[in-house]
C-alpha positions as CSV (number, residue, x, y, z in Angstrom):
1,X,-20.6,-1.0,2.5
2,X,-18.0,-3.4,3.8
3,X,-15.7,-3.8,0.8
4,X,-11.9,-4.2,1.1
5,X,-9.7,-2.1,-1.1
6,X,-6.1,-2.5,-2.2
7,X,-3.4,-0.1,-3.3
8,X,-0.6,-2.0,-5.1
9,X,2.9,-1.0,-6.1
10,X,4.2,-3.8,-8.3
11,X,7.8,-4.4,-9.3
12,X,9.5,-2.1,-6.7
13,X,13.2,-1.9,-7.4
14,X,15.2,-3.7,-4.7
15,X,17.3,-0.5,-4.1
16,X,14.1,1.5,-3.6
17,X,12.3,-0.9,-1.3
18,X,13.5,0.6,2.1
19,X,13.4,4.2,0.9
20,X,9.9,3.8,-0.4
21,X,8.8,2.1,2.8
22,X,10.3,4.9,4.8
23,X,8.5,7.5,2.7
24,X,5.1,5.8,3.1
25,X,5.7,5.4,6.9
26,X,6.5,9.1,7.1
27,X,2.9,9.8,6.0
28,X,1.4,7.8,9.0
29,X,0.6,8.7,12.5
30,X,2.1,5.4,13.8
31,X,2.9,1.8,12.7
32,X,3.6,-1.6,14.2
33,X,6.7,-3.6,13.7
34,X,6.7,-6.2,10.9
35,X,5.1,-9.6,11.4
36,X,5.2,-12.7,9.3
37,X,4.6,-16.5,9.4
38,X,7.1,-19.2,8.8
39,X,10.2,-17.5,10.2
40,X,11.5,-17.5,13.8
41,X,10.3,-14.4,15.7
42,X,13.9,-13.2,16.2
43,X,14.1,-12.6,12.4
44,X,11.8,-9.6,12.7
45,X,11.0,-8.9,16.4
46,X,12.7,-5.8,17.8
47,X,14.5,-5.2,14.5
48,X,14.5,-1.9,12.7
49,X,12.5,-1.7,9.5
50,X,15.8,-1.4,7.6
51,X,17.1,-4.6,9.1
52,X,13.8,-6.4,8.2
53,X,13.9,-5.1,4.6
54,X,17.6,-6.2,4.3
55,X,16.6,-9.7,5.5
56,X,13.7,-9.8,2.9
57,X,16.0,-8.8,0.0
58,X,18.6,-11.5,0.9
59,X,16.1,-14.3,1.5
60,X,16.1,-17.1,-1.1
61,X,12.5,-17.7,-2.2
62,X,9.3,-15.8,-1.5
63,X,7.8,-14.3,1.6
64,X,5.3,-11.8,2.9
65,X,5.9,-9.4,5.8
66,X,3.1,-7.3,7.2
67,X,3.0,-4.0,9.1
68,X,-0.1,-2.3,10.5
69,X,-0.4,1.5,9.7
70,X,-2.5,4.0,11.5
71,X,-3.7,7.2,9.8
72,X,-2.0,7.2,6.4
73,X,-2.4,10.8,5.1
74,X,-2.9,10.4,1.4
75,X,-3.7,14.1,0.8
76,X,-4.8,17.2,2.7
77,X,-8.3,15.9,2.8
78,X,-7.9,12.1,2.8
79,X,-6.7,9.7,5.6
80,X,-7.0,6.0,5.7
81,X,-7.3,5.2,9.5
82,X,-6.2,1.6,9.6
83,X,-4.5,-0.5,7.0
84,X,-2.2,-3.4,6.5
85,X,1.0,-2.8,4.5
86,X,2.6,-5.9,3.0
87,X,6.0,-6.4,1.4
88,X,5.7,-9.4,-0.9
89,X,8.8,-11.1,-2.4
90,X,8.5,-13.6,-5.2
91,X,11.0,-14.7,-7.8
92,X,13.4,-11.9,-6.7
93,X,10.7,-9.4,-7.4
94,X,9.1,-7.0,-4.8
95,X,5.7,-5.6,-4.3
96,X,4.3,-3.2,-1.7
97,X,0.6,-3.3,-1.2
98,X,-1.8,-1.8,1.3
99,X,-5.2,-3.2,2.1
100,X,-8.0,-1.3,3.9
101,X,-11.7,-1.4,4.6
102,X,-14.4,1.0,3.4
103,X,-15.0,2.0,7.1
104,X,-11.4,3.2,7.4
105,X,-11.8,6.0,4.8
106,X,-11.8,9.4,6.4
107,X,-12.4,12.5,4.2
108,X,-12.3,16.0,5.4
109,X,-14.9,16.9,2.7
110,X,-18.6,17.1,2.6
111,X,-19.7,14.5,0.1
112,X,-22.3,11.9,-0.4
113,X,-21.7,8.4,0.9
114,X,-21.3,6.9,-2.5
115,X,-18.7,9.6,-3.5
116,X,-16.3,8.7,-0.6
117,X,-14.5,5.9,-2.4
118,X,-14.0,7.8,-5.7
119,X,-12.7,10.9,-3.9
120,X,-10.2,8.8,-2.0
121,X,-9.2,7.0,-5.2
122,X,-8.5,10.3,-7.0
123,X,-6.3,11.3,-4.1
124,X,-4.7,7.8,-3.9
125,X,-3.9,8.1,-7.6
126,X,-2.0,11.4,-7.1
127,X,-0.3,10.0,-4.0
128,X,0.8,6.9,-6.0
129,X,1.9,8.9,-9.0
130,X,4.1,11.0,-6.7
131,X,5.6,7.9,-5.2
132,X,6.2,6.4,-8.7
133,X,8.2,9.6,-9.6
134,X,10.5,9.2,-6.6
135,X,11.0,5.5,-6.7
136,X,11.2,2.8,-9.4
137,X,8.0,0.8,-9.7
138,X,6.7,-1.1,-12.6
139,X,3.0,-0.4,-12.0
140,X,0.7,1.1,-9.4
141,X,-3.0,0.6,-9.2
142,X,-5.9,0.5,-6.7
143,X,-9.3,-1.1,-6.6
144,X,-11.5,-3.5,-4.9
145,X,-9.3,-6.3,-3.4
146,X,-7.8,-8.2,-5.2
147,X,-6.4,-5.7,-7.7
148,X,-5.3,-8.4,-10.1
149,X,-8.9,-8.2,-11.4
150,X,-8.5,-5.3,-13.8
151,X,-12.3,-4.8,-14.0
152,X,-12.4,-3.9,-10.3
153,X,-9.7,-1.2,-10.5
154,X,-10.2,2.5,-10.0
155,X,-6.9,3.3,-11.7
156,X,-3.8,1.8,-13.2
157,X,-0.9,4.1,-13.3
158,X,-2.2,7.4,-14.7
159,X,-5.2,5.9,-16.3
160,X,-8.7,5.7,-14.7
161,X,-10.1,2.2,-14.4
162,X,-13.5,0.7,-14.9
163,X,-14.7,1.3,-11.3
164,X,-14.2,5.1,-11.6
165,X,-17.5,6.8,-12.2
166,X,-19.7,3.8,-11.7
């Protein structure tokens, strides 16, 4: 298996953008600084995450800023070893999404190979639900990338999706 998966928080409230990012980063072992294309390097290089998020919110038009995360602890038994976190701004709306590969799923459970993704997705759904209770988000979902294809989702908000149990 070499599929890519995506966890999406759509419609993050501007006032919650940095606090939500900070919360997610607190669940990682380490992370890179932000990178992007189309902006001078001094916009984001050697800036704090808060300064970069402030720049994003004040920017006219859309953008994507990316940060690499190492060892995102989703639950006591689930870690995603390596993933990309993206902050996407479009039409004064904000999304945070995270993309990872099947090989980056690490479960501290004995399970069959084909159960790994579902077990992670159950834990990701609880992780996402807890985030949605702390911060204002319009929707959260996860599935095979890209998650805009609803048939490829494992969950949308508190509801299981078509991929769960396949």
